[in-house]
N, C-alpha and C positions, 0 to 999 in steps of 0.2 A: 334275214339280215335285220339288224336293229333298228336302222332308220327307215322310215316309210318311203316307198317308191310311187310316183306318179307317172302314169303313162297316157299321153294324149295324141289324138289324131286330128289333124285339120282337114277339112273337106268342103267342097262346094256342093256336094251331093250327086255328083255325076258318076262316081266310082263305087264299086263294091268295098266295104270295110273288111279287110281280112281278119284272120285269127292271129292274136298276138300272144296267147298263152296266158294271159291275165286279165284282170279287169282294165278296161280302157274307157277314158272319157273322150268322146267324140265332140269336137266343136263345129257345128254347121254354119259356114260363112254364107248364109242365104242372100245377104245383101251385096256380097263381093267386095268386101271392104279390105281384103288382102291378107297376105300371110303373116305380116308382122302384127297386124290388128288380132288375128286369130291366135297366133302363138301367145300373144301377151295375155289374153283372156284365160287360156289354160295354164300359163305360168302363174298368173295371179291366184287363181283357184287353188293351185297345188301348193304354192308358197303359204296361203292363208290356212290350208289344212295341215301345215307343218310336215310337208314331204321334204325329205332331205336329199332326194335324188329325183330328177325330172327328166323323162324322155318325151320328145315332141317329134311325131312322124308326119309327113305329107301322106295323103292317101294312096299314093303309088308306091310306098316304102312299108317294108314289113320284115319281121325276123324270120329266118329259115332254119335255126338251130336252137333247140331248148337250152335253157340257162343263159340266154343272151344277156339279161339284165345284170346277173351276178358277175359274168365274165367282164362286162364293160365297166361296172362299178368298181370291181377290184383292181382293173387295169388303171383306171383314173385316179383311184386312191394311191396306189403304190407310186405311180408316175407324177402325182401332185397336179393332175390335170383337172381343171374345174369346169371346162366346156370343151366339148367334143362334138365334131359334125361330120358328116360325109365328104368324101373327096372323090373326084373323077380322076382316078389313077392315070387313065390314058393321057391326060393333059397336065397332070400335076408336076410342078417343079420340085423334084426331090433333092434335097441337099445332102442327107446322109441316113444311115440306117444302123441301128445297133439293137442286138437282140430282136424283140418284137415291136420295137419303136422305130418308125420312119419319121424324120425330120423333113417338113415340106414348107417351101416358101409360099405356096398358093394357100389363101384363106379357105376356110370351110365353106362349101356352098352346096352341100348335099341336102337331100331330102329327109334327114333325120338328125336330131341333135339330142345330146345329153348336157345337162347342167347340174350343179349342186346348188345348195342354199347360199354358199359363200360367194358363188358367181352372181346370183341375183342381188345380194346385199351390196356388192362393190361395183358391179357394172351396170345393173338395172335390167331394163327392159329393151325390147327392140324398138327402133325408131319407126313410127306409123306414117312418117311423112311420104314415104315411098308408095304408098297406096297399094294398088292390087298385086303389083310384081316388081322385083328389081333387086336393089342393092342391100337390102336390110340384113342379110347374113353375112356379106363382106364387111360391111360396117361393124357389126357386132363382133366378128372375128378379130377385127383390128382394135376394137375396144378392150376386148379380153387380153388380146396380146400385149398391149401396153400397160394394162392394169396389173397384170401378173408377171410383167418383166420377161417375155419369152423370146425377145431378141429377134422379132420379125420371122420367126418360124413356128410351125404348128406341128406339135407331135400327133401321130396318127398310128394306131394298132395295124400291124401287117395283116392280121387276121380279119379285120372289120368286115370287109365285103363278103366273107364266108358266113358271118352271123347275121348281117342286116343286109337286105336287098331292096335296091331302088330301080324300079322299071325305067324311070327317066335316065338315070346315070347310065344305063346299059343300052339306051336308045331302043327300048321295047315298045315304044309309041302307045303309052296308055291313053285312054280317052282324054282329049284335051279340054281344059278349063277356059283357055283362051287361045286364039290363033296366034301365028307367028307376028303378023303385023301388029296385034295388040300388045304382044310381049316386047317387041322393040320399041314400041312408042313409050311404054312404061319404063324401059331402061333409058331411053334418052331423057324422059322427063326427071329421072331421079339422079342423073349423073352429077349435076351441080350440087344437089344435096349431099351426095357421097364425098365429092371432093371437100366440101365445106366441113363435114364432119371429121374427115381424115385430119384437116388442119387443126380442128378443135381438139382432136385426140392427142395429136403431137404437144398440145400445151397442157395436157393432163385432164382435159375435160371429157371423161368417158363415161359418166354415169347419166343415164336417163330414167326418170321415175315413171311409175305406172300412170299412163294417161297424159303424160307431159307432151305438149305439142311442140315440135321443132320447126322453125321458120327460116326459110332461106334469107340470107343477108348479102 
């Protein structure tokens, strides 16, 4: 493909990094600074390297069919999708389906994400205020939704889960980076920030620059 592709995996070092069928940049979050922090460092690196298409995986998610990069990029380009994430289809609020496109009311919360340069330039980076775990993907999905005028629905390929697999989404109990009590504490602590940011997004304030600190008000 003409545009360069960046593929990254974020990890705390507890799990085996699988084979992705391509060169992969691994970001080790040794200080446990969180998913948003880790994703942002990979996105910034790929953006500076002029990668046109970026894939970010948690370390319990991986491709299972060759040609996954081209398949996803072609689908996103054809459907004018600038940001795409995993969906828990068991609990997703499905609105409609046409061809290989499912329209879902639920924001992307999966363990893998695709974004292009236009998404980074218009929406920016993940909000690192959430710390180790929590709402960063829900907030980012809402920012993308409003920026690109998606009318509160998220397009999703019907074949996605055949090409990319997430152990967590299928409840396969991968080695845990934090226990349930820690997760729930992080979710509770980040709830006010997410509510605040959803309000800001509704006003058109969806861009967050690299390294920008968000403070609760």
